[in-house]
Every structure is written in C-alpha cells, then in structure tokens.
C-alpha positions in Angstrom: 47.5 -294.9 -193.4 48.0 -291.1 -192.7 44.2 -290.8 -192.1 44.2 -293.6 -189.8 46.7 -291.9 -187.5 44.6 -288.6 -187.6 41.5 -290.8 -186.6 43.4 -292.2 -183.6 44.5 -288.8 -182.3 41.1 -287.5 -182.5 39.8 -290.3 -180.7 42.2 -289.9 -178.0 41.6 -286.1 -177.6 37.8 -286.7 -177.2 38.4 -289.5 -174.8 40.7 -287.2 -172.5 37.9 -284.2 -172.7 35.4 -286.6 -171.6 37.5 -287.8 -168.5 38.0 -284.3 -167.6 34.4 -283.2 -167.9 33.3 -286.4 -166.0 35.7 -285.5 -163.1 34.2 -282.2 -162.6 37.7 -280.0 -162.6 37.1 -276.3 -162.7 39.5 -273.2 -162.2 39.2 -271.6 -158.5 38.6 -267.7 -158.1 41.0 -265.7 -155.8 39.3 -263.7 -153.0 40.9 -260.6 -151.1 40.6 -260.5 -147.2 40.8 -256.9 -146.0 41.5 -255.8 -142.4 38.9 -255.8 -139.9 37.6 -252.7 -137.9 40.1 -250.3 -136.3 41.0 -251.7 -132.8 44.3 -250.0 -131.5 47.6 -248.1 -132.8 50.9 -249.7 -133.2 54.1 -247.4 -132.5 57.8 -247.6 -131.4 57.8 -245.0 -128.6 61.2 -244.9 -126.8 60.9 -245.6 -123.0 63.1 -242.7 -122.3 64.3 -239.4 -124.0 66.8 -236.7 -123.2 65.5 -233.4 -122.1 65.3 -231.0 -125.1 65.6 -233.7 -127.5 62.8 -234.1 -130.2 61.9 -237.6 -131.0 59.6 -238.7 -133.7 57.6 -241.9 -133.9 55.2 -243.4 -136.4 51.6 -244.5 -135.7 49.9 -247.4 -137.6 46.3 -248.2 -137.1 45.6 -252.0 -136.6 42.7 -254.3 -136.4 42.1 -256.7 -133.4 44.1 -259.4 -135.3 47.1 -257.2 -135.7 46.3 -256.5 -139.5 47.6 -253.2 -140.7 45.0 -250.9 -141.8 46.6 -249.1 -144.8 43.4 -247.1 -146.1 42.7 -245.6 -142.7 42.1 -242.2 -144.4 38.7 -243.5 -145.7 37.6 -243.7 -141.9 35.8 -240.8 -140.3 37.7 -240.8 -137.0 39.1 -238.0 -134.9 41.8 -238.2 -132.1 43.3 -236.3 -129.3 46.6 -236.8 -127.8 46.7 -236.1 -123.9 50.2 -235.8 -122.3 51.4 -235.0 -118.7 54.6 -233.2 -117.4 55.8 -230.6 -119.9 55.7 -233.2 -122.9 54.8 -231.3 -125.9 53.3 -233.4 -128.8 52.9 -232.6 -132.3 50.3 -232.9 -133.8 48.2 -233.0 -130.6 45.0 -233.3 -132.6 44.7 -235.5 -135.9 42.0 -237.4 -137.8 42.1 -240.6 -139.8 42.3 -238.6 -143.0 45.9 -237.3 -141.8 47.3 -240.8 -142.2 49.4 -241.3 -145.3 49.6 -244.8 -146.6 48.3 -245.8 -143.1 50.9 -244.0 -141.2 51.3 -240.7 -139.1 54.5 -239.2 -137.6 54.2 -237.7 -134.3 57.0 -235.7 -132.6 57.4 -235.4 -128.7 59.7 -233.1 -126.6 60.2 -232.5 -123.0 62.6 -230.3 -121.0 61.7 -231.3 -117.5 63.6 -234.4 -116.1 61.1 -237.0 -114.5 58.4 -239.3 -116.0 56.0 -238.2 -118.6 52.9 -240.0 -119.9 51.3 -240.2 -123.3 47.7 -241.1 -124.2 45.4 -241.1 -127.3 41.6 -240.4 -126.9 39.0 -241.0 -129.5 36.3 -238.7 -128.1 36.4 -239.4 -124.4 37.6 -243.1 -124.7 41.4 -244.1 -124.5 42.7 -246.0 -127.6 45.1 -249.0 -126.7 48.6 -248.4 -127.9 50.9 -251.3 -128.5 54.4 -250.0 -127.9 56.9 -252.3 -129.9 59.7 -250.6 -127.6 58.4 -252.6 -124.7 55.9 -255.1 -126.3 53.1 -254.0 -124.1 49.5 -253.1 -124.9 48.6 -250.0 -122.7 46.1 -246.9 -122.9 48.8 -244.9 -121.3 52.4 -245.0 -122.2 55.1 -243.8 -119.7 58.4 -241.9 -120.9 61.2 -241.1 -118.6 62.7 -237.8 -119.2 66.5 -237.7 -118.2 68.7 -234.7 -117.8 71.0 -233.5 -120.6 74.5 -232.7 -120.5 75.9 -230.2 -117.9 75.5 -226.5 -118.9 76.2 -224.5 -115.8 76.5 -224.8 -111.9 74.5 -223.3 -109.2 75.8 -222.4 -105.7 73.6 -222.7 -102.7 75.1 -221.5 -99.4 73.8 -219.3 -96.4 73.6 -215.7 -97.2 75.1 -214.7 -93.8 77.7 -216.5 -91.9 79.9 -215.7 -88.8 83.5 -214.9 -90.0 85.7 -217.7 -88.9 83.0 -220.3 -88.6 82.8 -223.2 -91.2 79.8 -223.1 -93.6 78.7 -225.6 -96.3 78.3 -224.5 -100.0 76.5 -226.8 -102.4 77.6 -227.0 -105.9 74.8 -228.3 -108.3 75.6 -229.5 -111.8 72.5 -228.3 -114.2 71.7 -228.9 -117.7 70.5 -226.1 -120.2 66.9 -226.5 -119.0 67.6 -226.5 -115.1 67.5 -230.1 -114.6 70.0 -231.5 -112.0 72.6 -233.6 -114.0 72.2 -236.6 -111.7 75.0 -238.6 -113.5 77.7 -235.8 -113.2 79.9 -238.4 -111.3 80.2 -240.5 -114.4 80.2 -238.0 -117.1 81.7 -234.7 -115.6 85.2 -233.5 -114.6 86.6 -231.9 -111.5 85.3 -228.7 -110.5 87.2 -225.6 -109.2 85.4 -223.6 -106.5 86.8 -220.0 -105.8 86.3 -217.9 -102.7 86.9 -214.5 -103.7 87.9 -212.3 -100.8 88.9 -208.7 -100.5 92.5 -209.9 -100.1 92.6 -212.4 -103.1 91.0 -215.7 -104.4 91.1 -219.0 -102.4 90.8 -221.9 -105.0 89.5 -225.4 -103.8 88.8 -228.4 -106.0 86.0 -230.9 -106.0 86.7 -234.3 -107.7 84.0 -235.4 -110.1 83.2 -238.6 -108.2 82.2 -236.6 -105.1 79.0 -235.6 -106.9 76.0 -237.5 -105.4 73.0 -237.2 -107.7 74.5 -234.1 -109.3 75.3 -232.3 -106.1 78.5 -231.9 -104.1 79.2 -230.4 -100.7 82.2 -228.2 -99.8 83.2 -226.8 -96.3 84.6 -223.1 -96.7 85.9 -220.7 -94.1 87.0 -217.1 -94.2 88.2 -215.4 -90.9 87.9 -211.7 -91.6 84.3 -210.0 -91.6 83.8 -209.0 -95.2 81.6 -209.8 -98.2 82.9 -212.8 -100.1 81.7 -214.4 -103.3 81.7 -218.1 -104.5 81.9 -219.3 -108.0 82.5 -222.6 -109.6 83.7 -223.8 -113.1 84.6 -227.0 -114.6 88.3 -227.7 -115.1 87.9 -229.0 -118.6 85.6 -226.4 -119.8 85.7 -223.1 -117.9 82.5 -222.2 -120.0 80.5 -224.5 -117.9 80.4 -222.2 -114.8 78.2 -220.6 -112.1 77.3 -217.0 -111.3 78.8 -215.4 -108.3 77.0 -216.3 -105.1 77.8 -213.6 -102.3 78.0 -214.4 -98.6 78.1 -211.7 -95.8 80.6 -212.5 -93.2 79.8 -210.8 -89.8 82.0 -210.4 -86.8 81.6 -212.8 -84.0 80.4 -211.5 -80.5 82.6 -212.9 -77.9 80.2 -214.1 -74.8 82.7 -215.6 -72.5 86.0 -217.0 -72.0 87.1 -220.3 -70.4 90.2 -220.4 -68.4 91.9 -223.8 -67.9 94.9 -224.4 -65.7 96.2 -228.0 -66.3 98.6 -228.2 -63.0 96.8 -228.7 -59.7 99.5 -227.3 -57.8 101.9 -224.4 -58.8 104.4 -222.3 -57.0 104.1 -218.7 -56.1 106.4 -216.6 -58.3 107.0 -219.4 -60.8 105.5 -219.7 -64.4 102.6 -221.9 -64.8 100.6 -222.6 -67.9 97.0 -221.4 -68.6 94.7 -222.0 -71.5 92.1 -219.3 -72.6 89.4 -220.3 -75.0 87.1 -217.8 -76.7 83.4 -218.5 -77.2 80.8 -216.5 -79.3 77.3 -215.9 -78.7 76.2 -219.3 -79.8 78.8 -221.0 -77.7 81.0 -221.8 -80.5 84.9 -221.4 -80.4 86.0 -218.1 -82.1 88.6 -219.8 -83.9 89.7 -216.4 -85.7 89.9 -214.5 -82.6 93.6 -213.6 -83.5 91.9 -211.3 -86.2 88.5 -210.1 -84.7 89.3 -210.2 -81.1 90.2 -207.5 -78.6 92.9 -207.8 -75.8 91.8 -210.2 -73.2 92.2 -209.1 -69.4 92.8 -211.5 -66.8 91.7 -211.3 -63.1 92.6 -213.4 -60.2 90.4 -214.0 -57.1 93.0 -213.7 -54.4 95.0 -210.7 -53.0 98.2 -211.3 -55.0 99.2 -210.0 -58.5 98.8 -211.8 -61.7 101.6 -211.4 -64.3 100.9 -210.8 -67.1 97.2 -209.7 -66.8 96.4 -209.0 -70.4 96.6 -211.5 -73.5 96.8 -209.8 -77.0 94.6 -211.2 -79.7 97.4 -212.6 -81.7 98.4 -215.0 -79.0 95.2 -216.9 -79.8 95.6 -219.9 -82.2 92.2 -221.3 -83.4 90.5 -219.6 -80.6 92.9 -220.8 -77.9 95.7 -218.9 -76.2 98.3 -220.6 -74.2 100.0 -218.4 -71.8 102.6 -218.5 -69.0 101.4 -216.6 -65.9 103.0 -215.9 -62.5 101.0 -215.3 -59.3 102.9 -213.8 -56.4 100.7 -215.1 -53.2 100.3 -218.5 -51.6 96.5 -218.8 -51.6 93.8 -220.7 -53.2 92.8 -218.6 -56.5 90.7 -219.0 -59.6 91.2 -216.9 -62.7 88.6 -215.3 -64.9 88.9 -213.6 -68.3 87.0 -210.6 -69.8 87.2 -208.0 -72.8 86.5 -204.4 -72.8 82.7 -203.9 -72.8 82.1 -207.0 -70.5 81.7 -206.3 -66.8 84.7 -207.5 -65.0 84.0 -209.7 -61.9 86.5 -210.6 -59.5 85.8 -214.4 -58.9 85.4 -215.7 -55.5 87.7 -218.7 -54.4 85.7 -222.1 -54.9 87.1 -225.5 -54.6 86.5 -226.2 -58.3 88.7 -227.5 -61.2 89.8 -224.0 -61.8 91.1 -223.6 -58.2 95.0 -223.2 -58.0 96.6 -223.8 -54.5 99.8 -221.9 -54.4 102.5 -223.6 -52.3 106.0 -222.5 -51.8 107.1 -226.1 -52.1 108.6 -228.2 -55.0 106.4 -229.9 -57.5 105.2 -233.4 -56.5 106.0 -236.2 -58.7 103.5 -236.8 -61.4 101.5 -239.8 -60.9 101.0 -242.2 -63.7 97.1 -242.3 -64.2 95.0 -244.0 -66.9 94.2 -242.1 -69.9 90.6 -240.8 -69.7 88.4 -241.8 -72.9 87.4 -238.2 -73.6 90.8 -236.9 -74.5 90.7 -233.4 -76.2 94.4 -232.6 -76.4 97.5 -234.5 -77.3 101.1 -233.4 -78.0 102.9 -234.9 -80.9 106.8 -234.6 -80.8 108.7 -234.6 -84.1 112.7 -234.7 -84.6 114.7 -234.0 -87.6 118.0 -234.8 -88.9 120.7 -232.8 -87.5 122.2 -232.4 -90.8 119.6 -229.8 -91.5 121.0 -227.6 -88.6 118.5 -226.1 -86.2 115.0 -225.0 -86.9 115.0 -221.2 -88.2 111.5 -220.7 -88.2 108.0 -222.2 -89.3 104.9 -221.2 -90.9 101.4 -222.7 -90.1 98.4 -222.4 -92.2 95.3 -224.5 -93.0 93.8 -225.6 -96.3 90.6 -227.4 -97.4 91.1 -230.6 -99.4 88.0 -232.7 -100.4 85.9 -230.8 -97.9 88.3 -231.6 -95.0 90.5 -229.1 -93.3 94.0 -229.9 -93.0 96.9 -228.1 -91.0 100.2 -227.5 -92.8 103.6 -226.6 -91.1 106.3 -225.4 -93.2 109.6 -225.9 -91.3 112.7 -223.8 -92.3 116.3 -224.8 -91.2 119.4 -222.9 -91.0 121.2 -225.4 -93.6 120.1 -226.2 -97.0 118.3 -229.5 -97.4 120.4 -231.7 -99.5 119.3 -235.0 -98.9 115.5 -235.2 -98.6 114.1 -237.2 -95.8 111.8 -240.3 -96.3 108.1 -239.6 -96.2 106.7 -240.7 -92.8 103.2 -241.1 -91.4 102.5 -241.0 -87.7 99.1 -241.7 -86.3 97.6 -239.2 -83.9 96.1 -240.9 -80.7 93.5 -239.4 -78.5 93.5 -242.0 -75.7 93.5 -245.3 -77.5 91.6 -243.9 -80.5 93.3 -242.8 -83.8 91.7 -239.7 -85.1 94.3 -238.4 -87.6 97.7 -238.7 -88.9 100.7 -236.5 -89.1 102.4 -236.7 -92.6 106.3 -235.5 -92.7 107.6 -235.1 -96.1 109.6 -232.8 -98.3 108.7 -229.3 -99.5 110.6 -227.2 -102.1 113.0 -225.6 -99.4 111.2 -227.0 -96.2 110.2 -229.9 -94.5 106.5 -230.1 -94.6 104.3 -231.5 -91.8 100.6 -232.1 -92.6 97.8 -232.8 -90.0 95.2 -235.0 -91.6 92.0 -235.4 -89.5 90.2 -238.7 -90.4 87.3 -238.9 -88.0 86.5 -235.4 -86.7 88.2 -231.9 -86.9 91.7 -231.6 -85.4 93.3 -228.2 -84.6 96.9 -227.2 -83.9 96.6 -225.0 -81.0 100.4 -224.6 -80.0 103.8 -225.2 -81.8 106.9 -225.3 -79.5 110.3 -225.6 -81.4 113.5 -226.7 -80.1 116.9 -227.0 -81.9 116.0 -229.8 -84.4 112.6 -231.0 -83.0 109.3 -229.5 -82.1 106.4 -230.2 -80.0 102.9 -229.9 -81.7 99.8 -229.4 -79.6 96.7 -231.0 -81.3 93.3 -230.5 -79.9 89.7 -232.0 -81.0 86.4 -230.3 -80.7 84.9 -230.1 -77.2 81.3 -231.0 -76.9 
C-alpha cells in the first residue's frame, strides 16, 4: 500500500515538471540602465544675496532626461565660472574629477549692491543651468545683491554757503561696504543731525520714515559767518555715525535796499511807517542782517529833514526793518537807503509807488478794497487772559523741525500762570489762501506761540505787544 502511494507521488511530480517544461517558463535576468551623456547642471542658486554674505550651493551633473550622473569624476571635462559685477566665485575653475559622489560645492560672495550674473563655460560653450530656486533653465543666472544693515552715515552738503541762507544737507545711510541702505525707512531709527558752531551745538532730528531710498534731506541755516561742522548719528545706536562735514559760511554782500512806504499820504511832522529790506549780491533777502549788517543810512529826495536817517542793524528782523520816520516838508519825496561803501545818491522825485506826498491835512478815510491775490504780509492779533496780567516781555527764535523752519514766541507775563489756557490753532490767511497756522499753547512758565508754515516759508517780521495782546506781522517770500 505504501509503495503504491510513492508511485502516485512520483507520477504527479513528473507530470508537473512536464507541464512546466512544455509551457517554456524561465527566470528573467535584471539589466542596469545608466545615465546618458552629460547635458546640464542642476543647482539651487538663490535669487538674491546680501552684500558681504557668503552663500554656498551644490552643482549636480544631469543628462538630457534629468538623470543624476553620480560617477561624473570619470569624465574628462573642464569648466570655468564667469561672473559679472564684483561677484567672487570659489572655485572659479574646476573639472569633472573634482566632483565627489557627483556633487561639487561652490561659494559666491558680492559686496556691491546691484545685479550680478553667473554662467559656466566648458571651453567657449555655455553650459545650461537649471536653477531649482526658480525652475528655469538658463545659461546665465541673475542674482540680485541687496544692501546689508546700516553701518554708518555720509553727509553731503555745499562746502561754502552764505551765512544766514538756507542750505540742504543730505544724510545717506550706508552699509559696511558703502552701499546705500535703500530700505532704511523700514529697518532704521530716528537720526540726530548736529550743526556744530563756534557758540554751541544745534541738534535736529530726522525721523526714520523721512528716508527715501536711504537718503534724507534736512534744511540748515546759521547766521554768523564762521566754519561749522555737520555730523549725524542714530538715536538707538550712536556707534552708527558719520564723520564731520565742514561748511564755510561767508558773509553776505549787501547790494541794495528796498524802501517801502505803505501809506500813500502822510502828514509833515507826523510819524509814518517805512519798511527797509536788505538784499545780497544774488538778490536774496539777507535774513541775518541784524548780525552781519552795518548801519543803514536813509536819504530823502526833497528839501526837508528825515528823522531819523540811520537804522541800526539790530532793528532788522529776518532782513526787514520796520521804522517810524518823520519828514518836515510838505512836498513829494522818495526815500532810498545805503550803507557805508555804497555811493549815496539822492533820489529824484518821480511819480512812482515810493513817492510820498506830504500834506498838512488829516488822513483820509481808508477805503475798503478787495484783497489782492499776491499778498505778502498779514498781521495776526492774539489776545491773552487778563488773569495773567500784562505782557512783561517776549523772546522770538526759529527752529527746524522735519526740515521746516518754525517761528517760536515765548510770552512772559507779570503774573504766574496758574490756570493753563487751552491749546488753540489759528489759520494764517494770505488773501483767501491758508499758508500756515499759529498754535497757542502752554510752556513751562510762558505761553508759547508757534508759527508753522504749511505751503511755503513764513517769517515773523515784527511783533507789537500791548497790555495783554500782541500783533504779529507775518510775511511770505516775494518773487
């Protein structure tokens, strides 16, 4: 029985083998497919780098179908990296034998902001580069080099300026390599600009958001002829600073004086107002004449006597002197002005605007006329609470804030201010146009009146005080 089973098993085995043989079943052999010929380099090259920053990326050789050639060191190929701008490349020369496991590291660095390019040549033929940062296949890769963090400031200004005349100084934010920090408005802080004069230092502040493409302008002025220095530093980090830039301020040369008599008719022997404006050799108002000027002599064209006939320099405010004169004869006259060194010429009477007819008669009633469009002078009147007492004195000075000159009047009273006044704002009209505002607010022991120009320069040319009020004469530049 047992032998019978063995015979059946043997029979089944032979039957199965016969079936397999007859069906032609055989085991398949595995075949390795290697990459094709070298076609291009694959790399992840950043689209922008920071000036002074070293960046390393990896080159990988690929065939035309995107297969990685790991055994690239067995090839006999030599390559040259060509770059523009100041982009340095290490290594700039390499061969296929320098690739380890099919890869080669390349380091790039540039210190000049701008756009640099990089290309790889085999002999004289450019090798395509697939930049994984952009997904593009190009023979020349562009890299934007952006400025680094702020390292210092540079000052640009005229080397010589007439004392008392506005001039513009540029403050430029630079990185360690001298590139302009164009994004300073978003990464920087406020900057202090110091004007160092023989009598002390005048500080100004430029807010960080005033920088445009890394450059901010500030308007400066100093009235005394001298040599001054300008420097700048960052409020949050005084180590970020500029060197000193020197400006020579030379004295203005008075060339002429303009005499204006507002009233068309005056009375012999009675005071009348006269405005005298000093101009330099360029036709600009000498706003610091009170500091650099000489006594101004007045001369009338008639046969009478002009009283007084000399204006001291200290009577000039922003280049304009307001004086009260008396003339003793009833006749048409003109008045001219000169200083020592100018040839005094007695003007001939002419029917011009400056002609003043003197008549021993009362002043006629003022006619109401339309305000001309080109108004150059306005008078603003301010009244203060009687609880402060009368005005004891006032101090007037100017200051630059955000590149604008503002006028500041500190008003002192005979009584101590116990109950501060509410801050008020009064528009300054020239004709129908608002060109600025007067802000009245509390100071430490004073009431402070601030003249803020909004469209063009405004100047306080005269202040008349009364018991508890004052009249402020404000002028705008004339063409």
